[in-house]
N, C-alpha and C positions, 0 to 999 in steps of 0.2 A: 585656581584658588577655590577652596571649598566654602560652603555656606558659612560655617562657624568662623572660619578664618577671615572671610570677607566682612562679616559683622564686626569683628575685632579690629581689623586693620583699616577699613574704609571709614572715614570720619566726617568729611564735609560733603556738602551738596556737589561740589566740583568733583570730588573723588568718585561719587556714584555715577555721575554723568560720564566721566571718562571711562570708568570700569565697565559700566553698562554698555557703552558704545562699543567697546572691545568685545564684549560677550556677544552682542548681536551680530557683529561682523564675522564671527566664527561659525555662524549657522545660517541655514537657508530660510530665514524668516521672510514672509511676504509683507510688503507695505502697500497701502492703498485704501486704508480705512481712516483717512484723516491726515496721514503722513505718507511720504514717498521715499524716505531714506532712514538709515539707522540713527543718525544724530538727532533728527527731529522726533523720532519715535521714543528714544530714551529720554530726551528732554521732557517730552509730554508726560511720559510715565512718572518720572521723578517729581515734576511739578504737581501733578495731580495727587500723587501719593502724599505729598507734603501740604496739600491745600494752599499752594502758592501760585501767584499769577505768572503768566508766561513772560511778562515784561519786567520781571524781578531785576532790580539793579545788580550789575555785575559784582559789586562788593559783597552782596549777600551770598554769593556762591561759595565763599569760604566759611560760611556758618557751620558750626558743628551740629551734628544730628544726635538725637536721643537714641537709645537702644531700640525702642519701639519703632521709631521712624526708620532706622536702618533695616530692621527685620521686615517691615512692611514693604520697603522698596525691593528687597531681595526676593521676598515671596512673590511679589507681582512679576518680577523679571523672570523667575522660574516658570510661572504660568505662561508668560509671553513666549518663552523659548520652548519649553517641553510640551505644553498643550496647544501652542499656537493660538492662544486667545488674543484677539486684537486689544490694543491698549484702551480703546474707548469702552470696551465691555468691562475691563478691570476698574476703570475710573467711573463708569456709568455716566460719562459726559462726552458729548461731541459738539463741535461747532459747525454752524451752517449759516452763511450770509452774515457773519460776524455776530451770531447769536448763539448762546449755549443751550443745549438740549439734553434732557435725561435720555439715556438709551440703555437697553439691556438686550438679552438674546431673544426677546420677542419681536424685535424690529431690526431692520437693516441699519447699519451705521451711515449717517448722512455723508455723502461725498459727491453729490451731483453738480455738474456745471451749471445747472439751472439757477443756482444762487446768483450768478453773474447777471442773468436776465432780470431776476427779481430786484436786485440792487439798482438796476437801471430803469426800473418801473416799466420794462418791456418796450421802452421807446426805441425805435420809431413805430413799432407795430401797433401800439395803442396810444390813445390820448389818456394819460393818467386820470384826469378829472372826469372822464366818462366811464371809468371802471367802478361799478357798484356791486356786482355779484361775481364771485370767483369760485370755481370748483376745482378742488385738488383730488384727483382720483388716485387710489392706491397710496394713501397718505403715510402709512407706516408710523413713524414717530411724530408726525404732524409738522415736521420742520419746514416743508414747503408752504403749507397752509399758513403757519404762524409767521413765516418771513413775509408772505404776501400781505398779511394783516398789518404788519409794520410798514410795508411799502405803500399800502393803500389804506390809510387809517379810516377812511369814510366808507370802505367797502365791507360787505359781509362775505365770509369765506366758509364754504362747506368742505369739510375734510372727510373723505370717504375711504373706507377699507372694508374688506370682507372678513378680516381677522378680528375677533373680539379681543384677543390678547394685544394686538397692535393698537387697537383703539383705547385700551386701558392706558397705554403709554401716551397716546395722543392727548387724552384728557388730562393726564398729569402735566404734560407740557403746556397745554392751554391754560391750566390753572396757575402754573408757576410763572407764566408770562402775563397773567391777569387779563386774559382775552376771552373770558367766558361769554361775554355779550357780543363778541364779534366773530368768533370761530365756533362752528358747530361740528361735532364729531358724529358721523352717520355710518351705521353698519349697512353695507350694500355690496352686492356682487356686481361690480362696475356700475351700470346705470339702473340696476333693478329697483332700488328703493330711493333713488335720488329724487328730490322734490321737483315738481314741474316748474322749474325756474328757467328763464332765458338768461344765461350767463354771458357776461362780457368777455370772460377769459376762462378757458378750461386748460388746466396744466396737469401733466401726469408724468411720473417716473414709475411706470408699471413693471411687473416682472417681464424680462425679455431675454433670459438666458436659454439657449437651445439645449436640447438633451445632450448633444456631444460636448458642448462647452461646460455643462454642469459636471461632466465626468472628469474634466481636466482642471477644475478650479483648485487653487491652493488650499491647504488645510484651514487657513483662517476663515474661509467662507463657510466651512462646515459648521461654524458656531452661529451663523446667521440662519433665520428661518427660510427653509426651502420655498415656502409659499411666496416669499417676497422676491425670489430669484427666477425660478424655473417657469417656463411658459410654453410647454409642449415641445414637440420634436424640432420645430423651426425657430422657436423663440417668439412667434408672432401670435400666439393664442389670444392674449389679452389685448394687444394693440389692434388686432383685427376687429375685435368687438367694439373698441373705442371708435375706430374709423366708421363703423357701421351705424353708430347711434349718436355720435357727438353733435352732428349738425342740427338735430332736433332740440338740443339743449342750449344752443347759442343764439344770441340775438343777431340781427342781420349784419352788424359790424363786428361781431365777436370772432375770436381766434382760438385755435387749438394748438398747444405746444406739448410735444411728447418726446421723451428721451427713450431711444431704443438701443443705444450703445453699439455693440458689435453685431447686432442684428440689422444694421442699416442696409447692407447689401441684399440680405434676404427679403427685406421689406420692399425695396425698389424692384426686385425681381418679381415679387408677388403682385405688385401694383404698378405695372409699367406705365400706365396712363395717368397716374396721379401726379400732379405738379408739386411734389414735396419741396419746400424751401428748407435747405439744410443750413443751420445757423453756425456761425463762427464764434470762437471764444478767445478773448485776450489772455485768459489765465489757463488755457488748455481745456480740452474736452471736445467730444464729437458725438455724432449719432443723435442729434436733436433736430426735429423738424417742426415746421409751422405750416398750418393750413387755415384758410379762412372759412367762415360759415358757408359761404357760397360754394367754395370748392368741395366741402364735405357733403353738401346736399347733392352735388353732381355725382359723387361716388355712390351715394345711397340710391340715386335714381337709376 
């Protein structure tokens, strides 16, 4: 069905979800930027295009759409399929830890399993009432820092990134969540310009994609900033710097939590004597380790 024919023949929300689902199933679109299948992806695309909530009552799915609404959905779907633009970039919205965030191609689309830890307030690894200072390294959109601010309402959070473009998005999200007094955006190359604070928690989802893995990523990832993905030949360029310095920025009971994804095996090989604790996730995800301040200082020593 051609574009003009689709605009004419498809009428209801249900029509576009069904037809869009069929269109996505005919191509090799990659999922992994907030959805993991064609049905969830087209549902998100349609709901965002219409400015409707995801929990829309089923009876509304038979609502008839205006010409402008039909055209917008089809235009978005064409970009999703032909240009492989992730739905979150089309809608400029992504969800993380049950919170909405503005995103565009200056930042990675939130998708980290770290959300599960934040929602649980990092229990049993910390006592929530003792967390007063949090550092989020490589913050990107600011989603991790902002989610931490919600989880620890009495704590101050420093959101750090080397990219001025990414920090513009971070500041927008801080403002939209009305957290200007609790979350600070800081431009810094890892710890270079981080204030001399003893943090209770340092959390990071840094770039960790190796050179070989970068070459094989699906087209959807080409829309994301390479600065937020690639980390040298082994994927360990940034995490190695974090391991070398984090101990100096943690209080004696503090912990470091870092996501390294598929670079887990390379990290273990590079640091065979480091007692990484690899965390499990009920909702899926892997490649996240925890170390205590004491363990980190031993590495540095």
